[in-house]
Steps between C-alpha positions, in 0.01 A plus 500: 500500500533305174469166682194628685336611173574163344340328798188718471475424126551129565231491769260699280551267204463195724176639639365574154593151385327341798191715440498405132517130588214535749285685244579239235402227748171675579415538130591138426304373799190707431476393135550127554212286380608167647314362801621352825279304739683448830377284786690658788636278774343678797476200732159368604292738290436628150653783297507501120667785312408562136709747306495641148717804454391758755159337545480269798243292684552347843267224612515480881797592716582202719515523881808723538552851366877476546523183296268633230701821461825305486359285220362794304839669533643221283240537226408871496754767390589743778351797311157337463302566818150429369300177482212563263261233630493300823254212533423382853333166440351478850567653844711226662827622655720268291371679190465865608758530781776613265274754329508724805870585459456505123245783526744698715791466255344483152237711331203274427290585196203283592407224742256231393338301779158385617271617778580189701644614833703364787516580871880475507726792591686446173181557301409808704843653430460409130170692489644797689785538252274480196296784647791712624695464174180566301562199276240440232312178569307274261281205591638182344220292352464281192515699179747769608786528250849639552694614193878511472555580134449312176485123519453481876181483702413409856141417586340438837295178480392467865321589725170562321329838524249363751755356744421504870731758658393380846638151434695384807738290291702783347675254267172435316495854361860491381554704185600267217664651193599358163780662302555444129800610296456374146484122528628503858254483790523515879235466769543634854264352758572661839380259768187389315367178660335209321148645533612816326685301235184305420296819465767651274516186285124516445492877442584483130819705544800387298748372761717275283859610564850373441623615841296455819576674827388217726225612738564547872868401490417142404240443773296180475188719506581647158600364157197280441524252215223659292663842530844369409359329192330824395822699540711221344832660601845414370668651808375537857676756720459459876583800717584354838732546798770253597392254772178692559272395786207423269674219316455677166509381232283199585643168373170411334505821297856433384400147404194626312709746299765239425237254377377768259853545364525857630843653563511607868707803599528608866634828636625329817726283286597736216462857627346761272344339194531721192320459169667702226271573205682676216196567283141376450605265220759304700471259790583637844821354640542419866801626694559425868736665750 
């Protein structure tokens, strides 16, 4: 009987200790003010996870829900089952495919997308889940701001309010966002082609950024010279799949970036690309898997 009682006491104390550690972890995690910008290696697609404490933004979800959830499992604590904001830059399957499983597993606070549509089955399922899960939806146009606490701001800089939602080239209406954290700046371009880049460059929006998410996985139809000069990036991150059938990134784009002295970082070569930003006054440091 004595041994049994000791075992019960031991198990109770162990359980209380484990619970205390979990609660301490939740408190620590929720009050953190540092920022992480993570370009997830999701193959031939885009998915960028931005985290500050318990506030999180996901830009696109790549082509595979399984792969997206595996990646998020590495960067999101098991007790946190909510993504505050999801931005679907445009309705192509390699950007929204993973969001379908995401909406089934995580609570989504808000989805930001455009009225540009697709005839694909992936897009139809994406729309069905937004409706069935009753997820709040906001149209992503230039001027919309997303707040994540002091010192951090994300602003949508494209498309303009008068964009053509019937545009057949869905890439042209890609949502482009610029994130600033103190002196650090990032721009995320979706699959914006050269025509869209030119319009954005002439729009008067501030697009100068230290880190550029290279448009359309390094396609030769994006990353025009005028746009690159306006952004003037230090680093260029290319989200791309290994040995993909499109030949991304295009050799001429790599050459153009090299000639500008830009540091090129590719997910197919280095896995998840993580920028760790301790506070608004310090420079974000890059960490790779």
